[in-house]
BALOBA-1460 file (C-alpha; in Angstrom, 3 decimals):
// residues 88
<rec num="1" residu="m" x="52.265" y="45.803" z="-62.356"/>
<rec num="2" residu="s" x="51.752" y="43.041" z="-59.958"/>
<rec num="3" residu="i" x="50.980" y="39.296" z="-60.893"/>
<rec num="4" residu="t" x="47.803" y="38.050" z="-58.881"/>
<rec num="5" residu="p" x="47.793" y="34.293" z="-58.573"/>
<rec num="6" residu="g" x="44.893" y="32.614" z="-60.368"/>
<rec num="7" residu="y" x="44.479" y="35.183" z="-62.874"/>
<rec num="8" residu="p" x="46.134" y="35.377" z="-66.423"/>
<rec num="9" residu="g" x="48.258" y="38.452" z="-66.962"/>
<rec num="10" residu="s" x="48.926" y="41.285" z="-64.711"/>
<rec num="11" residu="v" x="46.867" y="43.339" z="-62.735"/>
<rec num="12" residu="p" x="47.254" y="47.307" z="-63.075"/>
<rec num="13" residu="q" x="47.835" y="49.197" z="-59.813"/>
<rec num="14" residu="r" x="45.664" y="52.306" z="-60.467"/>
<rec num="15" residu="r" x="41.910" y="52.067" z="-60.350"/>
<rec num="16" residu="n" x="41.003" y="54.630" z="-62.889"/>
<rec num="17" residu="d" x="43.377" y="52.812" z="-65.367"/>
<rec num="18" residu="p" x="41.683" y="51.494" z="-68.675"/>
<rec num="19" residu="e" x="43.562" y="48.291" z="-68.414"/>
<rec num="20" residu="y" x="42.235" y="47.746" z="-64.953"/>
<rec num="21" residu="v" x="38.650" y="48.306" z="-66.085"/>
<rec num="22" residu="a" x="39.343" y="45.816" z="-68.862"/>
<rec num="23" residu="f" x="40.846" y="43.355" z="-66.500"/>
<rec num="24" residu="l" x="37.831" y="43.650" z="-64.115"/>
<rec num="25" residu="e" x="35.495" y="43.031" z="-67.172"/>
<rec num="26" residu="q" x="37.384" y="39.979" z="-68.113"/>
<rec num="27" residu="r" x="37.117" y="38.767" z="-64.202"/>
<rec num="28" residu="i" x="33.463" y="39.457" z="-64.448"/>
<rec num="29" residu="a" x="32.908" y="37.382" z="-67.548"/>
<rec num="30" residu="a" x="34.929" y="34.675" z="-66.452"/>
<rec num="31" residu="l" x="32.971" y="34.554" z="-63.094"/>
<rec num="32" residu="e" x="29.463" y="34.728" z="-65.067"/>
<rec num="33" residu="a" x="30.734" y="31.897" z="-67.149"/>
<rec num="34" residu="r" x="31.369" y="29.634" z="-64.063"/>
<rec num="35" residu="m" x="27.989" y="30.400" z="-62.649"/>
<rec num="36" residu="p" x="25.821" y="27.352" z="-62.414"/>
<rec num="37" residu="r" x="22.704" y="27.231" z="-64.868"/>
<rec num="38" residu="t" x="19.773" y="27.108" z="-62.526"/>
<rec num="39" residu="n" x="16.494" y="28.916" z="-62.146"/>
<rec num="40" residu="l" x="17.445" y="29.963" z="-58.559"/>
<rec num="41" residu="l" x="19.276" y="32.801" z="-60.243"/>
<rec num="42" residu="s" x="16.798" y="33.899" z="-62.507"/>
<rec num="43" residu="p" x="15.724" y="37.440" z="-62.521"/>
<rec num="44" residu="k" x="11.997" y="36.623" z="-62.776"/>
<rec num="45" residu="f" x="10.280" y="35.992" z="-59.266"/>
<rec num="46" residu="w" x="7.914" y="33.269" z="-60.291"/>
<rec num="47" residu="t" x="10.740" y="31.325" z="-61.915"/>
<rec num="48" residu="r" x="12.778" y="31.487" z="-58.632"/>
<rec num="49" residu="a" x="9.711" y="30.898" z="-56.583"/>
<rec num="50" residu="w" x="8.936" y="27.497" z="-58.432"/>
<rec num="51" residu="a" x="12.607" y="26.590" z="-58.478"/>
<rec num="52" residu="v" x="12.696" y="26.872" z="-54.592"/>
<rec num="53" residu="y" x="9.427" y="24.931" z="-54.408"/>
<rec num="54" residu="g" x="10.799" y="22.232" z="-56.428"/>
<rec num="55" residu="h" x="13.931" y="21.970" z="-54.300"/>
<rec num="56" residu="m" x="11.803" y="22.034" z="-51.098"/>
<rec num="57" residu="l" x="9.392" y="19.281" z="-52.573"/>
<rec num="58" residu="a" x="12.377" y="17.065" z="-53.473"/>
<rec num="59" residu="i" x="13.990" y="17.306" z="-50.072"/>
<rec num="60" residu="g" x="10.725" y="16.879" z="-48.421"/>
<rec num="61" residu="v" x="10.252" y="13.480" z="-50.512"/>
<rec num="62" residu="m" x="13.766" y="12.276" z="-49.580"/>
<rec num="63" residu="v" x="13.169" y="13.047" z="-45.843"/>
<rec num="64" residu="w" x="9.694" y="11.377" z="-45.917"/>
<rec num="65" residu="a" x="11.119" y="8.226" z="-47.519"/>
<rec num="66" residu="v" x="14.100" y="7.783" z="-45.001"/>
<rec num="67" residu="m" x="11.425" y="8.129" z="-42.161"/>
<rec num="68" residu="m" x="9.068" y="5.740" z="-43.750"/>
<rec num="69" residu="a" x="11.881" y="3.160" z="-44.185"/>
<rec num="70" residu="f" x="12.775" y="3.671" z="-40.488"/>
<rec num="71" residu="y" x="9.226" y="3.205" z="-39.426"/>
<rec num="72" residu="l" x="8.791" y="0.215" z="-41.624"/>
<rec num="73" residu="v" x="11.761" y="-1.498" z="-39.955"/>
<rec num="74" residu="l" x="10.706" y="-0.382" z="-36.510"/>
<rec num="75" residu="a" x="7.235" y="-1.899" z="-37.212"/>
<rec num="76" residu="l" x="8.599" y="-5.103" z="-38.432"/>
<rec num="77" residu="v" x="10.991" y="-5.532" z="-35.477"/>
<rec num="78" residu="i" x="8.145" y="-4.755" z="-32.933"/>
<rec num="79" residu="g" x="5.546" y="-6.707" z="-34.764"/>
<rec num="80" residu="g" x="7.926" y="-9.761" z="-35.185"/>
<rec num="81" residu="g" x="8.686" y="-9.549" z="-31.361"/>
<rec num="82" residu="a" x="5.084" y="-9.241" z="-30.498"/>
<rec num="83" residu="l" x="4.299" y="-12.217" z="-32.676"/>
<rec num="84" residu="m" x="6.989" y="-14.263" z="-31.429"/>
<rec num="85" residu="s" x="5.730" y="-13.661" z="-27.773"/>
<rec num="86" residu="t" x="2.447" y="-14.954" z="-28.623"/>
<rec num="87" residu="w" x="3.790" y="-18.199" z="-30.185"/>
<rec num="88" residu="s" x="5.535" y="-19.094" z="-26.971"/>
């Protein structure tokens, strides 16, 4: 038996060994416990679809807000320059 880094205990060498199957079941259970709780991994199509739509909507709002802030600054700079040139 060899020791695999990151896993408790030893890993049996033979694939048809019941200990190896039990080890794999423990690994699967540990991996499933570490999976994030999100609707993106739901087995239901509509739940996944709404989760993707929500993520797309959120990133769209973020991009829109950054662009509007940039355009506001740009408009203030150009508008201020135009206003200052008329006062001279």
